[in-house]
C-alpha positions, 0 to 999 in steps of 0.5 A: 544149829539153826533150824535151815541146817536141820532142813537140809540134813533132813532131806538127805537122810530122807534122798537116801529112800531114793535109791533104795526105792528105786531097788525096790522097783527094779525089782518089781519090774520097772523100767528105769525110766519108769522109776525117773519119769513116774516119780517126778510126775507123782511129785507134781501130782501131790503138790498140785491142788496145793497151788491150786488152792493157794494161788500164790505159789503159782509159777510167776510169768518172770520165773518161767524161763528158770523152772524151764532150765531147771526142769532140763537139768533135773531131766538130765540129771536123771538121765546122766546118773543111769545112763552109766548103769545101762552102759555097764558101769559098776553101780558103786562108781556111778554113785562115786562118780555122782557124789563128786557132786560137792567138788563142782557146787562149791566151784561152780557155786563161786562164779555163779553164786559169788560163794567162797572157797575156803580151806574148811570147805575143800577139807569137808569135801575131802573127808566126806568123798573119802567116807564115800570111797570107804562106804562104797569099799571102791578098792574093791570095784573092777575097772569100767569098760564103758568110757561113755558110762564113765564120762554120762556118770561124772557127768551126772555129778556136774548135773546134780551140782547144778540142781543144788545150786538152782534150787539156792537160786530160787531161795535167792529169788525169794521162790517159795519152797512149794513152789520151787518143788512144783516147778523143776519136777512138773517141767522135767517131765515135759523134758523127760518125754520129749527127750525120750524118743531121743534117748531110744535111738541110743539105749534099746534096753527095755529094763532101761527105757521101757515106758508102761501104764499097765502097772498094778494099781498096788504099783502105783499106791507104792510110786505115791508113798515113794514120790511122798518120803523120797521127793515131796517131803525132803525137796521140802525140807531141801528149798526152805533149807537153801534159802539161806544156806549156801550151796556150797555147804548144803552139797557137802550136807547131802553126802550123808545120802549114801549113809542113810541109802546103805541103813535103808538098804540093810533094812529092807535087802538084808544087805548088812553094815560092816566096818566101812559102813561105819568108818565112811559114815563117821567121816561124813559127819565129821565134814558135815559138822566141820561146815555147820560148825563154821557157818553158825 
């Protein structure tokens, strides 16, 4: 297996720390907006010295619009994925709708990147989503009462696919993976701050929308670790990988994230791993094998 596939696999596993880390910070009392904003802010700050030392990694003028749009995609992704939760949709349904991402990545990638839609990709998506369905025990979930919340979460899946596709486009445009990472995160910070007053109009719940800088020192230390393990490292691996790997293939590989999340939940929050997680994990691994083996 070529190293680029390993890069995306490693990224998918490390992305599992985002949900687990988010739960950790929710338990500490941070709002969902604070978690989203500070994560992308700290990713940018960690990489800032690198691009200041290696000036060739700075965003070129001709790519400013590209990253401006990518930042907006990143900000909308943060808001849409948490919007369902804020509107009362069960977390498992929010996750399931977000992980519809490979479907949209395959469809949109066909038009934007001219990537072929193959029977193997369709089969891999079906197997992977079946795995996610089993992991979440979706048959036990009560029907959501908020149509707006469902739409928000489904929209999050579409936006997540655009995030993957824009990352692939950055690789096609020969952007360095450090440039891509700091580019979208820095502009996401700007967009989140610009959109914050608008979001306040629709959501007044402090646990969702509050922004505070009056946090204990140890919280800032935790956020730095969170941004490094759940942001800087996996993003660098992911963007290095999609310089060569198709967006549709990368999107399917990223479905390893819920497997990683459940393992971390067991370690950090004593949430036991049941048979459903084992079976679902195996199905997702099979789907990954299908797309990687064919690509080789």
